[in-house]
OpenMM code with the backbone's topology and positions (N, CA, C; nanometers):
from openmm import Vec3, app, unit

residues = "MET GLN GLY LYS GLU VAL ARG ALA ARG PHE HIS ILE TYR ASN ASN TYR ARG ASP SER GLY LYS LEU THR PRO LEU ILE PHE PHE ALA LEU ILE ALA VAL VAL VAL LEU CYS LEU ILE VAL ALA LEU ASP ILE ILE PHE LYS PRO ASP GLY VAL ASP VAL LEU VAL GLU PHE ASN GLY LEU PHE PHE ASP LEU LEU ILE PHE GLY ILE LEU LEU THR ILE TYR ASP THR TRP SER ARG ARG ARG GLU ARG ILE ASN THR LEU HIS ASP GLN LEU ASP ASP PHE TRP ASP TRP LYS SER GLU GLU GLY ILE LEU ARG LYS VAL GLY ILE ILE LYS ARG LEU ILE GLU PHE ASN HIS PRO THR SER ARG MET THR ALA ILE TYR LEU SER GLU GLN VAL ASP LEU SER LYS LEU ARG SER SER LYS PHE LYS VAL".split()
positions = [
    Vec3(-14.8920, -11.7956, 3.9308),
    Vec3(-14.8336, -11.9165, 3.8772),
    Vec3(-14.8839, -12.0392, 3.9526),
    Vec3(-14.9033, -12.0241, 4.0819),
    Vec3(-14.9497, -12.1360, 4.1637),
    Vec3(-15.0886, -12.1828, 4.1200),
    Vec3(-15.1765, -12.0898, 4.0882),
    Vec3(-15.3132, -12.1244, 4.0495),
    Vec3(-15.3177, -12.2050, 3.9214),
    Vec3(-15.2356, -12.1681, 3.8223),
    Vec3(-15.2326, -12.2401, 3.6954),
    Vec3(-15.1797, -12.3820, 3.7145),
    Vec3(-15.0789, -12.3953, 3.8007),
    Vec3(-15.0213, -12.5275, 3.8251),
    Vec3(-15.1218, -12.6183, 3.8937),
    Vec3(-15.1946, -12.5652, 3.9902),
    Vec3(-15.2947, -12.6451, 4.0606),
    Vec3(-15.4056, -12.6846, 3.9651),
    Vec3(-15.4514, -12.5915, 3.8804),
    Vec3(-15.5563, -12.6237, 3.7837),
    Vec3(-15.5079, -12.7277, 3.6836),
    Vec3(-15.3807, -12.7191, 3.6416),
    Vec3(-15.3266, -12.8161, 3.5474),
    Vec3(-15.3212, -12.9546, 3.6115),
    Vec3(-15.2787, -12.9637, 3.7357),
    Vec3(-15.2756, -13.0927, 3.8047),
    Vec3(-15.4160, -13.1476, 3.8219),
    Vec3(-15.5115, -13.0623, 3.8556),
    Vec3(-15.6496, -13.1056, 3.8734),
    Vec3(-15.7061, -13.1532, 3.7401),
    Vec3(-15.6697, -13.0842, 3.6318),
    Vec3(-15.7152, -13.1221, 3.4987),
    Vec3(-15.6606, -13.2608, 3.4614),
    Vec3(-15.5325, -13.2854, 3.4909),
    Vec3(-15.4725, -13.4160, 3.4640),
    Vec3(-15.5423, -13.5234, 3.5461),
    Vec3(-15.5722, -13.4933, 3.6728),
    Vec3(-15.6416, -13.5887, 3.7590),
    Vec3(-15.7788, -13.6214, 3.7008),
    Vec3(-15.8529, -13.5197, 3.6550),
    Vec3(-15.9858, -13.5432, 3.5981),
    Vec3(-15.9775, -13.6281, 3.4718),
    Vec3(-15.8807, -13.6002, 3.3862),
    Vec3(-15.8650, -13.6813, 3.2649),
    Vec3(-15.8306, -13.8254, 3.2999),
    Vec3(-15.7450, -13.8443, 3.3974),
    Vec3(-15.7055, -13.9783, 3.4391),
    Vec3(-15.8233, -14.0507, 3.5020),
    Vec3(-15.9005, -13.9787, 3.5834),
    Vec3(-16.0165, -14.0379, 3.6496),
    Vec3(-16.1227, -14.0751, 3.5473),
    Vec3(-16.1465, -13.9875, 3.4494),
    Vec3(-16.2496, -14.0130, 3.3497),
    Vec3(-16.2123, -14.1271, 3.2555),
    Vec3(-16.0848, -14.1546, 3.2411),
    Vec3(-16.0432, -14.2617, 3.1508),
    Vec3(-16.0661, -14.3993, 3.2121),
    Vec3(-16.0975, -14.4061, 3.3403),
    Vec3(-16.1228, -14.5343, 3.4048),
    Vec3(-15.9982, -14.6008, 3.4580),
    Vec3(-15.8830, -14.5370, 3.4481),
    Vec3(-15.7593, -14.5966, 3.4954),
    Vec3(-15.7352, -14.5708, 3.6436),
    Vec3(-15.8081, -14.4767, 3.7017),
    Vec3(-15.7871, -14.4430, 3.8416),
    Vec3(-15.8550, -14.5434, 3.9339),
    Vec3(-15.9634, -14.6025, 3.8903),
    Vec3(-16.0366, -14.6964, 3.9738),
    Vec3(-15.9511, -14.8177, 4.0118),
    Vec3(-15.8821, -14.8847, 3.9190),
    Vec3(-15.7950, -14.9954, 3.9606),
    Vec3(-15.6815, -14.9489, 4.0517),
    Vec3(-15.6310, -14.8284, 4.0291),
    Vec3(-15.5241, -14.7762, 4.1131),
    Vec3(-15.5717, -14.7606, 4.2571),
    Vec3(-15.6892, -14.7035, 4.2742),
    Vec3(-15.7455, -14.6869, 4.4088),
    Vec3(-15.7740, -14.8233, 4.4708),
    Vec3(-15.8276, -14.9154, 4.3921),
    Vec3(-15.8585, -15.0490, 4.4430),
    Vec3(-15.7330, -15.1181, 4.4961),
    Vec3(-15.6261, -15.1191, 4.4170),
    Vec3(-15.5041, -15.1865, 4.4602),
    Vec3(-15.4350, -15.1125, 4.5752),
    Vec3(-15.4489, -14.9815, 4.5797),
    Vec3(-15.3939, -14.9056, 4.6924),
    Vec3(-15.4677, -14.9427, 4.8208),
    Vec3(-15.5989, -14.9560, 4.8138),
    Vec3(-15.6762, -14.9969, 4.9317),
    Vec3(-15.6411, -15.1390, 4.9744),
    Vec3(-15.6253, -15.2274, 4.8799),
    Vec3(-15.5855, -15.3650, 4.9118),
    Vec3(-15.4487, -15.3652, 4.9793),
    Vec3(-15.3558, -15.2861, 4.9304),
    Vec3(-15.2221, -15.2787, 4.9898),
    Vec3(-15.2293, -15.2267, 5.1325),
    Vec3(-15.3120, -15.1262, 5.1568),
    Vec3(-15.3261, -15.0714, 5.2922),
    Vec3(-15.3870, -15.1762, 5.3849),
    Vec3(-15.4879, -15.2485, 5.3392),
    Vec3(-15.5511, -15.3522, 5.4224),
    Vec3(-15.4514, -15.4630, 5.4537),
    Vec3(-15.3760, -15.5070, 5.3549),
    Vec3(-15.2773, -15.6132, 5.3767),
    Vec3(-15.1689, -15.5659, 5.4724),
    Vec3(-15.1232, -15.4427, 5.4572),
    Vec3(-15.0219, -15.3881, 5.5467),
    Vec3(-15.0735, -15.3814, 5.6901),
    Vec3(-15.1976, -15.3366, 5.7088),
    Vec3(-15.2567, -15.3322, 5.8432),
    Vec3(-15.2698, -15.4723, 5.9016),
    Vec3(-15.3085, -15.5682, 5.8188),
    Vec3(-15.3208, -15.7067, 5.8646),
    Vec3(-15.1857, -15.7625, 5.9073),
    Vec3(-15.0817, -15.7336, 5.8317),
    Vec3(-14.9471, -15.7817, 5.8668),
    Vec3(-14.9019, -15.7209, 5.9990),
    Vec3(-14.9248, -15.5908, 6.0167),
    Vec3(-14.8853, -15.5251, 6.1416),
    Vec3(-14.9643, -15.5827, 6.2586),
    Vec3(-15.0930, -15.6073, 6.2401),
    Vec3(-15.1755, -15.6643, 6.3474),
    Vec3(-15.1279, -15.8041, 6.3839),
    Vec3(-15.1006, -15.8865, 6.2852),
    Vec3(-15.0515, -16.0214, 6.3128),
    Vec3(-14.9143, -16.0184, 6.3793),
    Vec3(-14.8329, -15.9226, 6.3434),
    Vec3(-14.7019, -15.9068, 6.4047),
    Vec3(-14.7159, -15.8709, 6.5526),
    Vec3(-14.8107, -15.7844, 6.5849),
    Vec3(-14.8326, -15.7448, 6.7243),
    Vec3(-14.8900, -15.8611, 6.8047),
    Vec3(-14.9820, -15.9368, 6.7469),
    Vec3(-15.0487, -16.0450, 6.8195),
    Vec3(-14.9545, -16.1625, 6.8423),
    Vec3(-14.8882, -16.2108, 6.7384),
    Vec3(-14.8117, -16.3347, 6.7486),
    Vec3(-14.6639, -16.3154, 6.7767),
    Vec3(-14.6074, -16.1973, 6.7547),
    Vec3(-14.4663, -16.1689, 6.7772),
    Vec3(-14.3770, -16.2785, 6.7184),
    Vec3(-14.3725, -16.2884, 6.5844),
    Vec3(-14.2939, -16.3959, 6.5215),
    Vec3(-14.1447, -16.3741, 6.5399),
    Vec3(-14.0726, -16.4850, 6.5373),
    Vec3(-13.9275, -16.4805, 6.5464),
    Vec3(-13.8719, -16.4349, 6.4111),
    Vec3(-13.7705, -16.3521, 6.4126),
    Vec3(-13.7130, -16.2980, 6.2892),
    Vec3(-13.6535, -16.4046, 6.2002),
    Vec3(-13.5991, -16.5106, 6.2600),
    Vec3(-13.5384, -16.6177, 6.1810),
    Vec3(-13.6457, -16.6911, 6.1013),
    Vec3(-13.7618, -16.7155, 6.1622),
    Vec3(-13.8697, -16.7854, 6.0924),
    Vec3(-13.9186, -16.7043, 5.9729),
    Vec3(-13.9305, -16.5752, 5.9913),
    Vec3(-13.9752, -16.4895, 5.8823),
    Vec3(-13.8719, -16.4898, 5.7702),
    Vec3(-13.7440, -16.4866, 5.8049),
    Vec3(-13.6384, -16.4878, 5.7042),
    Vec3(-13.6382, -16.6189, 5.6263),
    Vec3(-13.6578, -16.7304, 5.6956),
    Vec3(-13.6611, -16.8607, 5.6288),
    Vec3(-13.7797, -16.8682, 5.5330),
    Vec3(-13.8958, -16.8247, 5.5779),
    Vec3(-14.0140, -16.8263, 5.4917),
    Vec3(-13.9969, -16.7346, 5.3720),
    Vec3(-13.9368, -16.6175, 5.3941),
    Vec3(-13.9145, -16.5246, 5.2837),
    Vec3(-13.8200, -16.5849, 5.1802),
    Vec3(-13.7120, -16.6477, 5.2256),
    Vec3(-13.6182, -16.7111, 5.1320),
    Vec3(-13.6847, -16.8240, 5.0548),
    Vec3(-13.7656, -16.9033, 5.1234),
    Vec3(-13.8377, -17.0110, 5.0557),
    Vec3(-13.9318, -16.9570, 4.9488),
    Vec3(-14.0060, -16.8538, 4.9836),
    Vec3(-14.0981, -16.7932, 4.8880),
    Vec3(-14.0229, -16.7336, 4.7699),
    Vec3(-13.9141, -16.6628, 4.7981),
    Vec3(-13.8357, -16.5992, 4.6923),
    Vec3(-13.7807, -16.7022, 4.5948),
    Vec3(-13.7222, -16.8097, 4.6457),
    Vec3(-13.6643, -16.9096, 4.5564),
    Vec3(-13.7707, -16.9897, 4.4842),
    Vec3(-13.8866, -17.0128, 4.5460),
    Vec3(-13.9968, -17.0770, 4.4746),
    Vec3(-14.0413, -16.9915, 4.3569),
    Vec3(-14.0579, -16.8631, 4.3813),
    Vec3(-14.0978, -16.7735, 4.2728),
    Vec3(-13.9910, -16.7676, 4.1640),
    Vec3(-13.8651, -16.7677, 4.2039),
    Vec3(-13.7558, -16.7633, 4.1074),
    Vec3(-13.7536, -16.8894, 4.0213),
    Vec3(-13.7632, -17.0065, 4.0854),
    Vec3(-13.7607, -17.1334, 4.0120),
    Vec3(-13.8811, -17.1429, 3.9188),
    Vec3(-14.0019, -17.1146, 3.9702),
    Vec3(-14.1209, -17.1226, 3.8855),
    Vec3(-14.1161, -17.0187, 3.7738),
    Vec3(-14.0597, -16.9032, 3.8001),
    Vec3(-14.0465, -16.8016, 3.6964),
    Vec3(-13.9550, -16.8481, 3.5849),
    Vec3(-13.8440, -16.9094, 3.6217),
    Vec3(-13.7503, -16.9597, 3.5211),
    Vec3(-13.8140, -17.0725, 3.4407),
    Vec3(-13.8810, -17.1654, 3.5089),
    Vec3(-13.9452, -17.2768, 3.4387),
    Vec3(-14.0560, -17.2282, 3.3457),
    Vec3(-14.1355, -17.1334, 3.3927),
    Vec3(-14.2430, -17.0805, 3.3074),
    Vec3(-14.1870, -17.0045, 3.1877),
    Vec3(-14.0772, -16.9338, 3.2069),
    Vec3(-14.0153, -16.8618, 3.0954),
    Vec3(-13.9614, -16.9593, 2.9915),
    Vec3(-13.8972, -17.0661, 3.0372),
    Vec3(-13.8450, -17.1664, 2.9438),
    Vec3(-13.9595, -17.2321, 2.8682),
    Vec3(-14.0651, -17.2700, 2.9387),
    Vec3(-14.1796, -17.3336, 2.8737),
    Vec3(-14.2461, -17.2386, 2.7748),
    Vec3(-14.2618, -17.1112, 2.8113),
    Vec3(-14.3248, -17.0138, 2.7231),
    Vec3(-14.2416, -16.9936, 2.5969),
    Vec3(-14.1099, -16.9840, 2.6123),
    Vec3(-14.0219, -16.9681, 2.4965),
    Vec3(-14.0311, -17.0892, 2.4050),
    Vec3(-14.0310, -17.2090, 2.4631),
    Vec3(-14.0396, -17.3313, 2.3858),
    Vec3(-14.1733, -17.3405, 2.3123),
    Vec3(-14.2820, -17.3084, 2.3803),
    Vec3(-14.4136, -17.3201, 2.3170),
    Vec3(-14.4324, -17.2159, 2.2072),
    Vec3(-14.3789, -17.0950, 2.2268),
    Vec3(-14.3870, -16.9946, 2.1203),
    Vec3(-14.3060, -17.0370, 1.9989),
    Vec3(-14.1908, -17.0981, 2.0210),
    Vec3(-14.1077, -17.1455, 1.9101),
    Vec3(-14.1814, -17.2549, 1.8329),
    Vec3(-14.2422, -17.3505, 1.9047),
    Vec3(-14.3175, -17.4576, 1.8399),
    Vec3(-14.4360, -17.4003, 1.7617),
    Vec3(-14.5034, -17.3026, 1.8203),
    Vec3(-14.6170, -17.2409, 1.7534),
    Vec3(-14.5730, -17.1702, 1.6254),
    Vec3(-14.4600, -17.1008, 1.6306),
    Vec3(-14.4093, -17.0303, 1.5131),
    Vec3(-14.3692, -17.1290, 1.4030),
    Vec3(-14.3049, -17.2394, 1.4407),
    Vec3(-14.2655, -17.3404, 1.3426),
    Vec3(-14.3890, -17.4025, 1.2784),
    Vec3(-14.4904, -17.4330, 1.3588),
    Vec3(-14.6140, -17.4894, 1.3037),
    Vec3(-14.6830, -17.3904, 1.2107),
    Vec3(-14.6797, -17.2617, 1.2461),
    Vec3(-14.7389, -17.1595, 1.1604),
    Vec3(-14.6650, -17.1522, 1.0268),
    Vec3(-14.5328, -17.1587, 1.0317),
    Vec3(-14.4543, -17.1556, 0.9077),
    Vec3(-14.4831, -17.2775, 0.8209),
    Vec3(-14.4962, -17.3949, 0.8822),
    Vec3(-14.5300, -17.5146, 0.8050),
    Vec3(-14.6693, -17.5029, 0.7449),
    Vec3(-14.7637, -17.4485, 0.8199),
    Vec3(-14.8982, -17.4289, 0.7663),
    Vec3(-14.8980, -17.3313, 0.6495),
    Vec3(-14.8197, -17.2240, 0.6593),
    Vec3(-14.8093, -17.1295, 0.5483),
    Vec3(-14.7473, -17.1963, 0.4261),
    Vec3(-14.6465, -17.2784, 0.4494),
    Vec3(-14.5831, -17.3487, 0.3384),
    Vec3(-14.6822, -17.4443, 0.2725),
    Vec3(-14.7629, -17.5111, 0.3523),
    Vec3(-14.8665, -17.5982, 0.2963),
    Vec3(-14.9696, -17.5188, 0.2165),
    Vec3(-15.0029, -17.3998, 0.2645),
    Vec3(-15.1007, -17.3164, 0.1942),
    Vec3(-15.0472, -17.2672, 0.0604),
    Vec3(-14.9170, -17.2383, 0.0537),
    Vec3(-14.8573, -17.1849, -0.0687),
    Vec3(-14.8014, -17.2956, -0.1589),
    Vec3(-14.8355, -17.4191, -0.1320),
    Vec3(-14.7768, -17.5351, -0.1981),
    Vec3(-14.7788, -17.5248, -0.3508),
    Vec3(-14.8943, -17.4972, -0.4105),
    Vec3(-14.9075, -17.4972, -0.5566),
    Vec3(-14.9056, -17.3581, -0.6178),
    Vec3(-14.8727, -17.2582, -0.5415),
    Vec3(-14.8703, -17.1214, -0.5916),
    Vec3(-14.7477, -17.1048, -0.6798),
    Vec3(-14.7689, -17.0849, -0.8096),
    Vec3(-14.6579, -17.0885, -0.9048),
    Vec3(-14.6158, -16.9509, -0.9552),
    Vec3(-14.6732, -16.8452, -0.9020),
    Vec3(-14.6317, -16.7122, -0.9470),
    Vec3(-14.4990, -16.6745, -0.8807),
    Vec3(-14.4425, -16.5641, -0.9270),
    Vec3(-14.3143, -16.5187, -0.8715),
    Vec3(-14.3280, -16.4829, -0.7234),
    Vec3(-14.4388, -16.4195, -0.6882),
    Vec3(-14.4614, -16.3828, -0.5470),
    Vec3(-14.4720, -16.5082, -0.4601),
    Vec3(-14.5409, -16.6087, -0.5101),
    Vec3(-14.5543, -16.7335, -0.4350),
    Vec3(-14.4213, -16.8018, -0.4131),
    Vec3(-14.3379, -16.7993, -0.5159),
    Vec3(-14.2056, -16.8607, -0.5040),
    Vec3(-14.1221, -16.7853, -0.4006),
    Vec3(-14.1270, -16.6527, -0.4051),
    Vec3(-14.0510, -16.5737, -0.3077),
    Vec3(-14.1019, -16.5964, -0.1655),
    Vec3(-14.2311, -16.6092, -0.1505),
    Vec3(-14.2851, -16.6365, -0.0158),
    Vec3(-14.2405, -16.7733, 0.0343),
    Vec3(-14.2448, -16.8728, -0.0523),
    Vec3(-14.2020, -17.0076, -0.0110),
    Vec3(-14.0543, -17.0086, 0.0271),
    Vec3(-13.9720, -16.9387, -0.0501),
    Vec3(-13.8285, -16.9327, -0.0181),
    Vec3(-13.8078, -16.8607, 0.1149),
    Vec3(-13.8837, -16.7536, 0.1395),
    Vec3(-13.8737, -16.6833, 0.2677),
    Vec3(-13.9131, -16.7715, 0.3850),
    Vec3(-14.0174, -16.8497, 0.3666),
    Vec3(-14.0603, -16.9420, 0.4733),
    Vec3(-13.9529, -17.0478, 0.4972),
    Vec3(-13.8950, -17.0977, 0.3895),
    Vec3(-13.7889, -17.1988, 0.4034),
    Vec3(-13.6701, -17.1403, 0.4779),
    Vec3(-13.6335, -17.0150, 0.4477),
    Vec3(-13.5231, -16.9501, 0.5184),
    Vec3(-13.5527, -16.9370, 0.6669),
    Vec3(-13.6760, -16.8992, 0.7002),
    Vec3(-13.7111, -16.8865, 0.8426),
    Vec3(-13.7094, -17.0215, 0.9126),
    Vec3(-13.7530, -17.1271, 0.8431),
    Vec3(-13.7461, -17.2604, 0.9032),
    Vec3(-13.6013, -17.3028, 0.9257),
    Vec3(-13.5126, -17.2666, 0.8336),
    Vec3(-13.3709, -17.2987, 0.8507),
    Vec3(-13.3139, -17.2211, 0.9694),
    Vec3(-13.3582, -17.0950, 0.9891),
    Vec3(-13.3111, -17.0174, 1.1043),
    Vec3(-13.3520, -17.0828, 1.2360),
    Vec3(-13.4661, -17.1519, 1.2359),
    Vec3(-13.5100, -17.2230, 1.3562),
    Vec3(-13.4412, -17.3583, 1.3702),
    Vec3(-13.3532, -17.3928, 1.2751),
    Vec3(-13.2872, -17.5243, 1.2725),
    Vec3(-13.3893, -17.6369, 1.2766),
    Vec3(-13.4944, -17.6176, 1.2017),
    Vec3(-13.6011, -17.7163, 1.1992),
    Vec3(-13.6000, -17.7860, 1.0643),
    Vec3(-13.6076, -17.9180, 1.0650),
    Vec3(-13.6060, -17.9893, 0.9372),
    Vec3(-13.7314, -17.9570, 0.8560),
    Vec3(-13.7116, -17.9456, 0.7279),
    Vec3(-13.8236, -17.9163, 0.6383),
    Vec3(-13.8590, -18.0433, 0.5638),
    Vec3(-13.9086, -18.1410, 0.6352),
    Vec3(-13.9353, -18.2714, 0.5768),
    Vec3(-14.0620, -18.2715, 0.4922),
    Vec3(-14.1481, -18.1735, 0.5094),
    Vec3(-14.2743, -18.1718, 0.4354),
    Vec3(-14.2606, -18.0968, 0.3028),
    Vec3(-14.1437, -18.0946, 0.2458),
    Vec3(-14.1219, -18.0151, 0.1252),
    Vec3(-14.1107, -18.1000, -0.0001),
    Vec3(-14.1585, -18.2196, 0.0010),
    Vec3(-14.1482, -18.3012, -0.1187),
    Vec3(-14.2445, -18.2484, -0.2242),
    Vec3(-14.1965, -18.2362, -0.3438),
    Vec3(-14.2737, -18.1946, -0.4609),
    Vec3(-14.3277, -18.0525, -0.4505),
    Vec3(-14.2579, -17.9655, -0.3813),
    Vec3(-14.2991, -17.8254, -0.3758),
    Vec3(-14.2500, -17.7564, -0.5022),
    Vec3(-14.3315, -17.6677, -0.5550),
    Vec3(-14.2956, -17.6003, -0.6795),
    Vec3(-14.2121, -17.4771, -0.6495),
    Vec3(-14.0889, -17.4767, -0.7000),
    Vec3(-14.0024, -17.3599, -0.6944),
    Vec3(-13.9444, -17.3392, -0.8339),
    Vec3(-13.9139, -17.2190, -0.8647),
    Vec3(-13.8588, -17.1857, -0.9964),
    Vec3(-13.7171, -17.2401, -1.0084),
    Vec3(-13.6743, -17.2586, -1.1320),
    Vec3(-13.5377, -17.3037, -1.1552),
    Vec3(-13.4373, -17.1957, -1.1171),
    Vec3(-13.4834, -17.0734, -1.1067),
    Vec3(-13.3947, -16.9618, -1.0740),
    Vec3(-13.3562, -16.9595, -0.9264),
    Vec3(-13.4300, -17.0310, -0.8436),
    Vec3(-13.4041, -17.0316, -0.6994),
    Vec3(-13.3013, -17.1394, -0.6694),
    Vec3(-13.1878, -17.0997, -0.6146),
    Vec3(-13.0827, -17.1945, -0.5804),
    Vec3(-13.0851, -17.2160, -0.4293),
    Vec3(-13.1458, -17.3256, -0.3858),
    Vec3(-13.1587, -17.3529, -0.2428),
    Vec3(-13.0281, -17.4004, -0.1808),
    Vec3(-12.9332, -17.4408, -0.2614),
    Vec3(-12.8073, -17.4895, -0.2045),
    Vec3(-12.7265, -17.3758, -0.1429),
    Vec3(-12.7575, -17.2513, -0.1787),
    Vec3(-12.6857, -17.1375, -0.1213),
    Vec3(-12.7369, -17.0990, 0.0159),
    Vec3(-12.8528, -17.1501, 0.0530),
    Vec3(-12.9033, -17.1208, 0.1872),
    Vec3(-12.8139, -17.1891, 0.2885),
    Vec3(-12.7763, -17.1168, 0.3928),
    Vec3(-12.6834, -17.1736, 0.4897),
    Vec3(-12.7494, -17.2906, 0.5632),
    Vec3(-12.6720, -17.3892, 0.5874),
    Vec3(-12.7097, -17.5115, 0.6596),
    Vec3(-12.8315, -17.5796, 0.5969),
    Vec3(-12.8474, -17.5674, 0.4669),
    Vec3(-12.9590, -17.6371, 0.4033),
    Vec3(-12.9117, -17.7719, 0.3502),
    Vec3(-13.0034, -17.8651, 0.3484),
    Vec3(-12.9722, -17.9997, 0.3025),
    Vec3(-13.0741, -18.0400, 0.1978),
    Vec3(-13.0830, -17.9632, 0.0911),
    Vec3(-13.1813, -17.9892, -0.0133),
    Vec3(-13.1163, -18.0678, -0.1249),
    Vec3(-13.1937, -18.1591, -0.1797),
    Vec3(-13.1471, -18.2349, -0.2960),
    Vec3(-13.2171, -18.1781, -0.4185),
    Vec3(-13.1412, -18.1527, -0.5192),
    Vec3(-13.1976, -18.0956, -0.6414),
    Vec3(-13.2245, -18.2066, -0.7392),
] * unit.nanometer
topology = app.Topology()
chain = topology.addChain("A")
for resn in residues:
    res = topology.addResidue(resn, chain)
    for name in ("N", "CA", "C"):
        topology.addAtom(name, app.Element.getBySymbol(name[0]), res)
């Protein structure tokens, strides 16, 4: 049983190595070992005070936390703006499409814009069927 298990582990290692995923793993492991050795060497040479290290660690941690929160907020905002612009571009593309599918797509885009609480000011003279009742869409402000 031991021989089969060892061969199976070796087989998994070979597949992982051949896929090219092992090289970055080894690279980052070596970098981690070098950085760890450097930290230990600097600790032996300079003998830093524990309070200074704690202060620097707290500063670094809160900087990363603040920048992480700001970047997350900015990323969320920019993705929302990009999605709204994409929806407006799609609505512009489907402007004169008068088939049933086109009408359903335009209504779907309008619903998604309403979900984003974004005004649909570029909707003047858009063709929709008389069968579509936009007043039933929640929080819509359409004039018929």
